[in-house]
MIBATOR-898682 format. One record per residue (C-alpha): x, y negated, z negated. Coordinates in steps of 0.5 Angstrom, whole numbers, padded with zeros to 4 digits, always signed. Each point is the difference from the previous one (the first is absolute). Example, Ala and Ser with C-alpha at 12.3 -4.5 7.8 and 13.67 -1.06 7.14 Angstrom:
BEGIN
+0025+0009-0016 +0002-0007+0002 
END
This chain:
BEGIN
+0200-0185-0155 +0004-0004-0004 +0000-0002-0007 -0001-0006+0002 -0005+0000+0005 -0003+0006-0005 +0001-0006-0007 -0003-0005+0004 -0004+0001+0005 +0003-0002+0005 +0007+0001+0006 +0004-0007-0002 -0003-0001-0006 +0001-0008-0002 +0002+0000-0008 -0002-0007-0003 +0004-0002-0006 -0004-0004-0006 +0005-0004-0003 -0001-0002-0008 +0001-0006-0003 +0005-0001-0005 -0001+0006-0005 +0001-0002-0009 +0007+0000-0001 +0003-0003+0008 +0003-0006+0000 -0006-0004+0005 -0006+0003-0004 -0005-0004-0002 -0002+0001-0007 -0006-0006+0001 -0004+0005+0004 +0002+0005-0003 -0002+0008+0003 -0006-0002+0003 +0003-0004+0004 +0004+0005+0003 -0006+0004+0001 -0004-0005+0003 +0005-0001+0006 +0002+0008+0000 -0007+0001+0002 -0001-0006+0004 +0006+0003+0004 -0003+0006+0000 -0006-0001+0002 +0002-0005+0006 +0005+0006+0003 -0005+0006-0001 -0006-0005+0004 +0005-0001+0005 +0001+0007+0002 +0007+0002-0003 +0000+0008-0001 +0004+0001-0007 +0002-0005-0006 +0007-0001-0003 -0001-0004-0007 +0007-0003-0002 +0002-0004-0005 +0005-0004+0006 -0001-0007-0004 +0004+0003-0006 +0007-0003+0002 +0006+0001+0000 -0002+0007-0001 +0003+0005-0005 +0002+0007+0002 -0003+0003-0006 -0006-0004-0002 -0003-0001-0007 -0005+0004-0002 -0006-0006+0000 +0001+0000+0008 -0002+0006+0001 -0006+0000-0005 -0002-0007+0002 +0000+0003+0008 -0005+0007-0004 -0004-0006-0002 -0001-0005+0007 -0001+0007+0003 -0005+0003-0005 -0004-0007+0001 +0000+0000+0007 -0001+0008+0001 -0009-0001+0001 +0003-0004+0006 +0005+0005+0004 -0003+0002+0007 +0008+0003+0002 +0004+0005-0002 +0005-0005-0004 +0007+0001-0003 +0005-0004-0004 +0007-0003+0000 +0003-0003-0007 +0006-0003+0002 +0004+0003+0000 +0000+0006-0005 -0002+0007+0004 -0002+0003-0007 -0004-0006-0002 -0004+0001+0007 -0001+0007-0001 -0002-0001-0008 -0005-0006+0003 -0002+0006+0005 -0002+0005-0003 -0004-0005-0005 -0004-0003+0004 -0001+0006+0006 +0005-0003+0005 +0000+0003+0006 +0008-0002+0002 +0006-0004-0002 +0005-0004+0003 +0007-0002-0002 +0007+0001+0000 +0001+0007-0002 +0007+0001+0002 +0006-0003+0001 +0005-0005-0003 -0001-0007+0002 +0004-0007-0002 -0006-0004-0001 -0003-0008-0002 -0002+0004-0006 +0008+0003-0001 +0002+0008+0000 -0006+0003+0003 +0000+0008-0002 -0005+0006+0001 +0000+0007-0002 -0006+0003+0005 +0002+0007-0003 -0003-0002-0006 -0005-0006+0003 -0003+0007+0004 +0000+0005-0007 -0004-0006-0002 -0006+0000+0004 +0000+0007+0000 -0002+0000-0007 -0004-0005+0000 -0004-0001+0008 +0002+0006+0004 -0004-0002+0005 +0003-0008+0001 +0002-0001+0005 +0008-0004+0001 +0001-0006+0005 +0008+0000+0000 +0002-0007+0001 +0008+0001+0003 +0001-0007+0001 -0001-0005-0005 -0003-0006+0000 +0006-0006-0002 +0006+0006-0001 +0004+0005+0003 +0003+0007+0001 +0006+0000-0005 +0005+0004+0005 +0001+0000+0007 -0007+0004+0003 -0004-0002+0005 -0008+0001+0000 +0000+0006+0005 +0004+0003-0005 -0004-0002-0006 -0006+0003+0002 +0003+0006+0003 +0002+0001-0007 -0006-0002-0004 -0004+0004+0004 +0005+0007+0000 +0001-0001-0008 -0007-0003-0002 -0005+0002+0005 -0003-0006+0000 -0008-0001+0002 +0002-0006+0003 +0006-0007+0001 -0001-0006+0000 +0005-0005+0004 -0002-0007-0002 +0003-0007+0002 +0006-0004-0005 -0006-0003-0004 -0008+0001+0000 -0004-0003+0006 +0007+0001+0005 -0001+0003+0006 +0002+0008+0000 +0006+0001+0006 -0004+0004+0005 +0006+0003+0003 +0002+0003-0008 -0007+0003-0001 +0002+0003+0007 +0006+0003-0002 -0003+0003-0007 -0006+0003+0004 +0005+0004+0004 +0004+0001-0004 -0004+0004-0005 -0007+0001+0004 -0003+0005-0004 -0001-0005-0005 -0006-0006+0000 +0004-0008+0001 -0003-0005-0004 +0002-0008+0003 -0001-0003-0007 +0002-0007+0001 -0003-0006+0005 -0005+0004+0004 -0004-0006+0005 -0005+0000+0004 +0005-0002+0004 +0004+0005+0000 -0004+0006-0003 -0001+0003+0007 +0008+0002+0000 +0001+0001-0007 -0006+0006+0001 +0003+0002+0007 +0006+0003-0005 -0002+0001-0008 -0006+0004-0002 -0003-0006-0004 +0002-0006-0004 -0001-0003-0006 -0003-0008+0001 +0001-0006-0006 +0001-0006+0003 -0003-0001+0006 -0006+0002-0003 +0001-0007-0005 -0002-0008+0002 +0003-0002+0005 +0005+0007+0000 +0005-0003-0007 +0001+0004-0004 -0002-0004-0007 -0008+0000+0003 -0006+0005-0002 -0003+0003+0007 -0003-0002+0005 -0006+0004+0003 +0001-0004+0005 +0006+0003+0003 -0001+0006-0003 -0005+0001+0005 +0003-0002+0005 +0006+0005-0002 -0004+0005+0001 -0004-0001+0006 +0006+0000+0003 +0003+0007-0003 -0007+0003+0001 +0001-0001+0007 +0006+0004+0000 -0003+0005-0003 
END
């Protein structure tokens, strides 16, 4: 049994994104609605995702655009409050993603009891957010100090960014696994909701067959059979939203239809 099966109780788990609205300090924060509105909308999405049958939830500050690579303390604090208020309603394993800061993600996971984080943990990138650097040695040591059992999902295809240098995805996957022992690799499209190339998924899985590979963006009812024929699971966000649009709230009917399809494949 893989750690994915052990943690989520099924093969080919679907990790659903619970995208938090803009938070205090973010450009799009709704000061009139305040934190209570953020909590209320997060609860609505959480319940719709769980009732639709997803296997796990990942809380992220998806609407904190434009993202920081070192987040402010108020962001982590706000996310901790939200998850704390939602804790009585959470019925599936959950993870956290404080975009784009692995140290803050570990801090939040330690405070909330999250099972996993997903982050950009290795590499140096040219991105829409500027030069994007990481310090994997410090990040892993921070995890071992605060949450030694925390699972680490390494996103090796950062959205809106490209690796500095000429290394291809296969070389990156192999060296990431050799040097860092990730619990899983996440393979993405260009931005949230953009389909991950199945051939890239296949190439990465063949390069590191003993490592869990997750399809990180763009899984839909129409392609999930193909994607899960290669990937060990998927992270799903925009597909579950009204009209499949990133900016919208979760549509419970879309969740049910997608999960019915996944369950038929298992």
